[in-house]
C-alpha positions, 0 to 999 in steps of 0.5 A, a space after each residue: 595554097 597560094 604559090 608564086 613560081 618565077 622563071 626566065 632569069 639568067 645571064 645576059 650582057 649589058 644592053 641585053 633583054 630578058 623576060 621574067 615570068 611569075 606563075 601564080 596558082 591557088 590564087 582567085 582574089 580579084 583585088 590585089 597588087 602584083 609585081 617584082 622586088 629585087 635584091 643584090 648582094 649586100 644590098 637591100 631589097 627594093 621594089 621594082 614594079 608592080 600592077 594593080 587589079 581593076 584598073 590596070 595601074 602599073 608602077 616603076 621604080 625610077 631606076 628601071 622606068 623606061 626600060 622595064 614593062 610589067 604585063 599580064 596574062 589573066 588567062 594564064 594566071 601569069 605576070 611578066 616583066 620584060 627587061 630591056 637595055 639591062 645594066 650591070 646594076 640590075 643583077 639581083 635575085 628577082 622575086 615576084 610578090 602579091 599583096 591583097 590590096 591593089 592600092 599599094 601598087 604605087 610609090 609605096 610598093 617598096 615598103 608594101 606589106 606582101 602577102 605571098 612571095 616567090 622563091 626568086 630567080 637570078 638575073 645577071 648582067 655582065 659588062 
């Protein structure tokens, strides 16, 4: 069974950095899009970033572009989200997600059909 386990969340002051990790297991497909969503209290879930297999194309939401970087370590079956210059509005539960269609990584990531979800990790950014 496919499992996605997030880690790395915590409390950080505005301007600080965190790196989230998503460890995947039971997943061997080479055609996929993997990335991150987030959901803040009282707000709708939003796509944050994704990485497409094969060509390694990445996508970022406008609100995080230039501050967040997605990367992967294929040998460790792990995807990372390096978050810098964090803002209070980045506070949310961050979820790792996989879609078995690499073309879904792009502007359509927000509404992509997700095949697998992680349990989420809390990120709190104080002012």
